[in-house]
N, C-alpha and C positions, 0 to 999 in steps of 0.2 A: 602535069596534066597537060593533055592538049588544045592547043590556042582554040580551036571550034569548041571547045568545051567552056573554058573561059570565056569566050565570047557571049554564049547561049545564057551561062549563070549572071553575066552580068547583063542580058538583055534583059533575065528576069528579073533581076534585082531593082533595075529602072522601072519595070512596070509594076511591080510593088508598090515601091517607092512612090510612082506616079498615081496609082489606084488609092495609096493611103494620104497624100496631099490632096487629092482631088475632095475628101468628104470634107464637112462641114462641120465647125466647133456647132454642139447641141444650143439652139437658140430660144430666147422666152416664145418666138412663135409656133416652134416646133414642137410646144405643148401641145396646140391644138392640133397636130397627128399621132397622139396616142389613143389608141385602142381600148376600150375598157369592157373586158371579158365577164361576164357574172350567170350566177345559176344555172350549171352546167346539169343535166335529167339523160339519163341511158336510157334508151329505148327498152322495152319488155323481150327482145330477142335480141337483145346484147350487140346488136349490130351499128349502134346509131348514139350521139351524143345531142343533143340538142341544148341550145344556150343564147343566153341574148349578148349581142354585140350591140355596145352604144359608140357613135364616132360625132362631131364636131361639126353641127350643121350652121357655115358661119354666116349664112344670109338671117336665121332667126337667131345666131347667136345664142345656140343652146346645143345639146346633148342630143341626140335623140338614137333611141335602139331600136334595134329589129332582131328576129330571130334568124339563127342560120343552125344549119346539120351538118355534123361532120362523122363519115365513119370512125367505126374504130379498127378498120383496117390502115387509116390514114389516106385510102385514094380518095375518096371522095369529100366535096366542103360544098354546101348548096345554101343560098341565101332563102329564107321561108317568106319573107314579110319583105315589103319595099313602101316605099312614098312617104309623105310629109307625117304622118299618123305615127306615133311610135309602139310598139309593141315587145313584151318583157313577160317575163315569169312562165316559161315554158313548161307545160305538164303531159305526160304522155298518157293516154288513156291505159291499165292492165290487160285490157283487152287486145292494145296493138292499135287499133281501129282509128284513134282523133292524136292530135296533139294539140291541147289546148292553150291560150296563149291569154294575157291581158291587156287590153288597147282601149284607149278613148274613142276612138273612130264612131260616127255616128251615135254618139252619145252627150245627153245634155245629162246624167248624171255621174260623172266620171267613168274612170275604168272599169268594165265589163269583161265576163269570160267570152270568148271566141273560140271557135273550134277549126281545125283544120282536118279534113277528112283525108285519112291516107290514099286513099282509093283516087283521089283526083280533086279538083273542083273549086271555087273560092273558099274565103274561111267566110262562117257564118255567126253573126252574133248571139251569143245562148242566152243570157243574160239581162235584166235591165234593173238593176238594183239603186236603192236611192238613196241605201247611206254608202260611206266610205268603205269600198271593198278591198281588201288585203291579202293574203296569201290566203290561199285554196289547194284544194286537192280531191282525187279521184278516189270513191271507194273500192276496195279488192276487185266488186263485181262490175266496175265502169257503168253502174247505172245512176251515181249522185253524187255530188259533189258538197264536201266539208269547204265551206264556206265563214271567214273571217272577217264581219262589217262591224265597221264601228253605227253605232245609232245615227238617222238622219239626220233628225231637225233641221236644221236650216239646208243643209244639201240641197244643190237644185233651185232654193231659191234665189231671184233676183235681188241683189243687193239695193235694198232703199237708199233713197238719195239722204236721208238723213238717221242712219243706224240708232237703232235703239241702244241705250248707256250699257254698258258692261257690269254686270251683276257678277260681284266677285266674294265667296264664302267657301273658297277652299286653300286649305293648308296648303297644299303645293300646287300653286295656281297660274304658274307662268312654266312654258318649257319651250327652249329654241325650236324655231320653226310651225309649230302648234298653235303660238302663240299665248293667250289668254285661254284658260283651260274652264271649261264647262263640263258640265254633267253629263258627258257624252262617256261611254264605254263601248270598247268592243267585246264584240257577244259571238257565238258561233250558230250557226244555221246550216240546214239540209236543204240543197238543191236535186230535186227529181228532174234528172236531163229528161227524159221523154216527155212527162208532164207538163214540164217549166213550173213546178209549185216549191214553192219555197217554207221550210218547215224551222222553228225556233226549239234552237236547243239545248241553248244556256240563255241566264238574263238576270238583271238585278243590277246593283251598284259596285259593279267589279269588273275586271277585264277579264280576259282569257287570250292566252297565245301559247305559241309554238303545238298547234293540236293537230294529231297525228293517229289515222285508223288504224286499227287493230287488224293483223292479218285476216281475220274473219269474218271483218266488216262488222259485227258487233257491238264494238265500245271506240270511243274516242279517246285518248289521251292529252292530257294538256295542262298549261301552268298556270296559277293564279296566287293572289294572294287574296286570302277571305280572310284576314285578322279584323277584327273589330272596327280598326282604323287605319285604314291599309298605307295611307297616307303616309303614315309616319314609321315606317320601316320597310325595310326589303326582305320580309321573310315569305317570298313564294315557295308555293308546295306544286305538288305533283297528284293531280286528281284524274279521274275515268268517270266516263260517263257512257251509258247505255247510247249508243246511236239511233234514239228513236224520241219524239217529242214526250217529253214529261220522265224520261230517261233515269235510272237511277244514278246517284251520283256518289262518288266512293272518294276520297279522301287515302293515297298510297303513303306520302310523307309528313314528318312532322318536326325535322331538323329547324332550330330557331333561324338559321340563317338562309339561304334558299338554295331551293333543287328547283334545277331548268333543264332545258334543251332533252325532254323524254325520247327515247327511240324505242318501238316493240322490236324484239328478234323476228327472227321471218316463222318461226314455229308459234307465236303467241304466248310462250313462256316466261318470258325474261321482259324487263324494262332496262336497258342503261339510261343511264343519264347524269348531268354532273350536279354537284352539291358542292357550296363553297365550304370553305377549310373553316372558319371563324363560325360558332355557333352564335352570333350576335345579331340585333334587332339592321343593324346598319355598320358597312366600313367600306370604305374602297379600297383598301390597303390589304387585300387579300388574292387569292387565286382559285381556281376551279379543280375539284376531285372526280374524278370517272371513279362510278358508282352504277354497280347490277341489285336490281332487286327482279324479286317473283312479279308475275303479272299481279297479284293481287296487294302488293308492297310490302310482305314479310320476307325474311330473311335480307336484308340489304348490306350490302357487301362494299366498301370501299376499295378500290383496285390498286389507285395511283398516289395512296397517300403519303408513302415513303418518297417518292420520285422529289418534292418538293418543288414542282416545277408547273406551270397552269397547264390544263390540258385545253382544247377545244373539240367541236367536230363530230361525237361519237356515232359510229356509224358501225352498222354490223354488217359483216362479209354475207354476201347473197346464201352463203350455204350456213349462216348460222353459227359456225364452231368459233369465231372470233371478233373481236370489235375493235375496229381501228379507231384513232383518234391523233389529233394533232396536240403536240408540244414544243413550248416557246422556252428556249434555253439560251442564252446566252449569243444572240444574233442570228439565232438559227431557230427557223418552225421545220420541225419535221415530222416523218409519218409512223407514228407505232402502231402496235396492235397487241392485244392481249387474247391467249387461249384461251377458251374457254375448258378444256380438257386439261394441260398442262398447268393452268392457273399461272403463265408466265407472261412477262410484257417482254417482246422484243421489237427492235427498232427497224422499220420496214426500209426506211430511205431519209437519208441525210446527208448536208452537205453543206456547203458557202451559197446556200439560195435557199429559198421561202417556200414551203408547201400552207396554201391559204384555202382550201376547203379538196373534199374527198367525196367520190361518188363510185358505190361497189357497182361490178359486173362480173357476171358469169362466177367461179366459186371465191376465189382468193385476189382479184385484181381490182384495180384503181383507177376511177380517170381524175385527175387533180389540179386545180388553178396553180399555175407555177409560174415564177419571178425570180430574178436575178438581179445584181445588181447593174445589170447591162441589160435588159430584155425586162420589160413591163408582161403582165399576166397574159400568156398562153394555155392552153391545156393540154396536157400530156398524159401520159398512162403509165401505170405502174404495173408492169407486170413480173411477178419471180422476182421482188425488190427492183429491177431495172427500171428506167425511163426508154419512155418513147416519144417524141412531138408528134403532137394531132395536128392542132391549128397554126397557121402561118403567119397572123394578121399584124405584128409587129416589124413584116420585112421592109417597112421605109427607114427604118433604122439602117440601114446597110451603107446610105450617103450621109450619114452624120456622125461625126467624131466624138466618142464619149468618152467622161473625163476618167481615169483611171481613181481605181475603189482599193484598198486594203484594211485589214481590221488592224488595231492595236491596244497595246493595254499601257495602262497609266498609274500611279501612285499616287493618294491625296496625301496631303500632311500628317493626317491622324492615324496613316498605314490600309485604309480602304484601297483594294484593288478595284478598277472600275474598266470596262470594256467598253469602246470605242471604235467608229469608222472615220477614215479620213480619204477625201473625197482630192486628186491634182487632175490637172489639167492634161497630163499623160505620165505615163511609168517613168518616161526618162527626164525625170526631174534632175534639174540643176540649178543650186541653191536655194534660198530663204525665197517663200512666198507672199505676198499678203495676203491676210488668214481672216477668214470667218466662223466662229464657232456657231451656229444653226442650230438649237435647240430642240427638242421634241417635245409636244404635248404630252397629257395625260393628267397627271403624271405616269398611274399604271399602265404604262407601254414602253415598247421599246425598238431601239433604230437595228436593223437587221440587214440580211444580205439579201433585201428584194429590190426592184428597181426604184427610185427617188429622184423624180424627175428636178426638184426644188433645187437639191443641193448640185446635182448632176450640170443645170443649167448654170447657178454660181460657179462652181467649179471652171465649166466652160469658159468663162469670162475670164479666166486668169488667178481665178484663187484656188487656196488650200482648204479645202471645208472640213471641220470635223463635225460627227457626230457622237453624241456621247451617252453611255447610258447611265447616268448619274443614280443615285441613292435614290428610291422612290420608283425606280423603272422595275419591268417584271422580266421573266428569265434568269433571275439570280436566287429566286429562294426567298419565303415569307421573311423572313428577319431584314433583309437587303431592301422589299417594298416597303415594311411596317415600318424603319427606321426615321421616316420623316413624319408621321403619322402627329399632326399638332405641332409641328416644326419646321414650319416652310420657310425654303432661304436662308437656310443654314448648309445641312451634310451637301446641299442639290451642290451649292455656290463652292463648296470647298472642291467639291469631285469636279465641277468644270474647270475651275481654277488648276486642277493638279493634271486635266488632261491637255490644256493651252501648255504649261509649264513644260511639259515631256513634248510636244509638237517642237516648242520652241527649241528645247534640249536636243531633238533629231537633224536641226537645222532643218524643218520644214516649213514652219510658221516664221513670218519677220514678227521679230517683238514689237516695231517700232510702226508695225502697220494692222494691227488686229481691231476684226469687229465682233460683233456679237449679234443674234438674233433670234427669232423663234414666233409661232404661233401658238394661242392658245395657253396651255405653264410653260409654253417656250417662251413665250413673250412676258409671263409672270417673271420667268425666271429672268429674264432680260434684265426686269427694273431690279429684281433683287440684285444683279452681279454687277449693274453698273454703278448701284449703290454701294456697293463694296468694295471695289476694286474699279479705279481711274485710268488705268493700262489702255482701257479700248476707245479709241481714236472714231470707230462710229458705230452705230447700232441700230437696229429695228425690231419692235416690239409690237407685234402683231395680236390684237384681242386681248390684251393683259391688263392688269389690275394689280394697283399698290396699295391703295387706300383701303384695305380690305374692309375696313366697319360700313365704309356706303354699299359693299355688295348685297349684306344681309338684306331680303326682301327686293331688291334689285335683279337677283340672276334667279336660277332654277336651283340653285343649290343648299336651301335651307334644312333638309335633313339631313345633309352632310357636315353644315355648320354646327349644329345644335346637338350633333354626335361626338362630332371633335373635336371642337371647340368651347361648346355651351351659347348661350346667349349670352350677345355682348355686353345686356347689364349684368350678366353676374359674372363674368371675365372679362373685364375691359382690358387689364392688365396685359390679356392674351393677344386679343385683338389688335390691340396699339403696337405690340412687338411685331406682330406679322405685318403691321401696315409699315415697318422701316423706308421702305423705298420714298414712299411720298411726305411721310415725318422727316426724312434724311436727304430731303432733295437737293438740299444745300449743296452735298456732297459730291451730286454727279456733276462729272464734266464731259460727259460723251455726247457730242450729237444724236439726236435719236430720230428716227421716224417711225412717228406711232399708225396705227391703221386698224379698220375696224367695219364690220357689217354693220350698216344702220339698224336693223332688226334682228341684232344680236341678242339674245336671251340668255345666251350660255353664259358668257362673259359681256355685259352688254358696254354699249360704246362709253360711257360714262367711266370706267375703268381708264382709257384712252385719251380721254377727252382732260383729266383731271393731273394726268402725269406729264399731258402736254402742254398744260396752263402752268404747272410746276418750272419745268424747263424755260417755257417762254420771259416767265417774268424774271428770269434769273439772268435773259439777256443769251442763254445758251443755243446754240441752232438745232431749230426741231422744225419737224412738218406733221399733218394730221391729214390721213386720206380717208376719205370716208365711203364706206361701196352703198349705194342707195339700193334698197330693198333686196339686200343680202342677210342671210344668217351668219351662223358661226363658222361655219364652211363658206369657202367664196366658192358661187356656183357658176356663174355667170363667165364662157370662156374668153370673152373680151376682159373682163375683169382681173381673170388669170392671169392673163399674157400681163395687163399693166402691174399686177403685182408686180411681178416679176421683173419687169423693164425699170421698176421704181427702187426695187432692192438695188440692182446694179449697179443705176445711176448714183443711186445714196450712195455706194459703200466706194465705186468708182470717185467720187468728190472727195473722200476723205481718206481714202485708205490708198490712192493710186498717185 
């Protein structure tokens, strides 16, 4: 080799090394830089995709969303709305004249529909609805809007100095974020765009959701639970109603489980929808099946029942020849399609990444929300099965050094094969690392090959971090999900400990410096695990519970409890058995950081307070962090950063 070539190669290597070393590790404050893309909508001419993009406004300490428009050639990107007031939920009018969106600007009644005329000019407010306006859609002729509105009652009224007492008489009487539930329901309305006239489509003591116009505009399909006592089951069905006041109502499905997400075929002949696998009134240990029926509800066929994997987002191709859908399968979320002619299911695109939403354009192409372990959501398009990137909002990551992510498998002591992901500060791992087992919630959820900021930040702080899909997680079939039914904190803990053993055996996790944590069911499993095994030197239990008997009537899960466990006074032994972390708190030796949002009705703060007190009374190091005005999910950006900083400080104190 010539000397000049050697010098050139050396210079290139030095330049690459310098570029790598100038990157800074992913830190808690970087959490604020993540952009959130959602709700992509393709224009009628198949040339543009509009979407919402939310960013952190540090002055407001909140996320603010605005509308963007991206050409499907990838050449142009335009921000459509600006300023302090958010805009979201873009919807193209079928005639291509308007792009509608929701915003609370200039409104005392919450979000309203605004119109951007594509011929130019400023956006104009269209509606002045007094109720809580949720979703909406254009009629096929662009002359009407279908609105989902919650009963107004107290909307837009000034809160009195001394509010009236809250009257409770519902079986399901509380819900996270919504609070104590009144007799307010979400109904469907028709809004004439030119006359600005509102007509009632549905009414009564039921909710309607997932509404969609038929292609000819004559009917609306929607989902509702119209059983005699809808609060005591999950038996939603698919209905249609004529798109006019006092229109004729028809019930299309009668499955005893739930039928959801109805989608008309472009020719109006069929409706694709999702159905629960189990024909039970209620169970969380289930997965959706794709079904297709005639538009009148006849000849329903199950399409994906033999896959034994949950499917989501049924979406017709624009030519109506196939239905695309998403499949969750062992850490992957991939795109598949069902061909109406051949009756075959094929995989369109799959890999070690996640496809999280799909929107059709042209004959058989798709705009998707796409994420990898190293990049939060961006928009891509899928053409002939191949991916092409459209948006570039996460380019801030160019200056950030992310943790290395790889999949692994472990075997539990009872022989169960378990899948997981392990994060390490980089791929050039040398020697054992202090370790954090960070557990997902749900439990019917899965850790997958998409961007996980919390685990990335923990790993970047110098830890090996594991994400484990214990039994109860989805993506592995119904038997795997249902194995923890009424048996919490047993098989999951066996699987979690087996994964730790495997990572210790691989020389990744330092057995003398093990930590554990999680949020929601991840916090609950943290409590179960440290009451089972004392090897963990530090824990962080967020929004968890252990004295399960006290959750009955305190949280929002009474329907699950009574179907899965039975009423506490009829099955005391079962409830006490599932409360073992509290009743065996004297076995816990792990210092634990407990956290909760003070307005959490999902897993109320009492669950964390009880375990904090149990450890404190035994002089085990513990702290309790409470976030004011926060629900189950912590949404204030500064609190999100604070939580991550506290995780790191707590684990550093006991594991380093």
